[in-house]
Every structure is written in structure tokens, then in C-alpha cells.
N, C-alpha and C positions, 0 to 999 in steps of 0.2 A: 711888304710882303720880307720875313727875314730870311736869310740863305738857306736855314735849315727848311722853313717851309716851300720853299722855292723849288729846292732840289728833291725833297719829298714827293712833291707835284710832279716835275720832271719823270724822276722813278716809275711813278704811277702809270704814267703816258707811255714810258717803252715797255713796262709789262704791259700795258692794255695791249701796245701794237705787237709785242711777239707772242701772246696771244693769238691775236686778229691772223698774225703771218701762220702759225701753229697752226690751226682752223681752218685755213685757205690752204695749206700744203698737203692737210688730211682729205678735204673735198676732191682734192685734186689728184691725190692717189686713187683712190673710190674711183672715181670716173676714168680717172688713166689703165687700171686694173681693168676695170668690168665698162668698156666702153659701152654707151647707151644704143650705140647702133647695131653692136654686137647682139645686147640684149633681147633687142627688136626682131631679130633674126630666128630665136629661140622661140619653138612653139611652146604655147601659153602652160602646158602640161611640163613643161623643160625650165620654167622659172622659181622653181623651189629652189631652196639653200645649197639643197645637197648635190642638186646637178650642175649648181655655177660654180661650185666648188671643185669639180672636178673637170669643169670645161676650161676654168680660169685658174686651176690651180691655185687657189686659196683658202684660207681657211673659213670656217662655217660664222663666225661671227665677222671675217671682212663682208662674205656675201649676202649676211645679214644686214648689216648695216648700210651695205652700197643700196639693198633692196626697200630699206627706208628712207632713204634721200631719193630711191625713184619715187615713192610711192608719195613723199611729202611732196614733191614737186610736182604731181599730178594731181594732189589734192588744192594745189595754189593756182591752177592753172585755169 
């Protein structure tokens, strides 16, 4: 393998690893800012995005994404 191909391949790995780390950091942020144990303590009608934004002081988009992560995890189990 030529040096150029080897270097390009290593750059691809670094890029993929960096993307993985970014995804993991984002997931951590969602779970840290809106913890599952606190979501479970809310009444079912309070789990709407608007209520979560006011309780946890996050944006609508952030709350919506956290609820999507939660529902995806529930469907996987």
C-alpha cells in the first residue's frame, strides 16, 4: 500500500472515531441534562416537550430529542 493510501485510510479512521466520540458526547449530554430517573418521576401527562423544557431549562428541540432517545430505547427492550 502506498504512503498516500495508508495516510488517507488513517485519516478516515480518525474522522470516523471523531464522529463516534461526538455522537457519544451528544448522547451523554441528553442523558445528563434530563436524567431518566427524573423523567420517571414525572406524571405521564407532564412528559410533554413543553413541560420538560420548563422543568429542566432546555430547548424544545433538546427535550424532543431526549424523548425520542427514550422512546427508541423502550422499543429496543
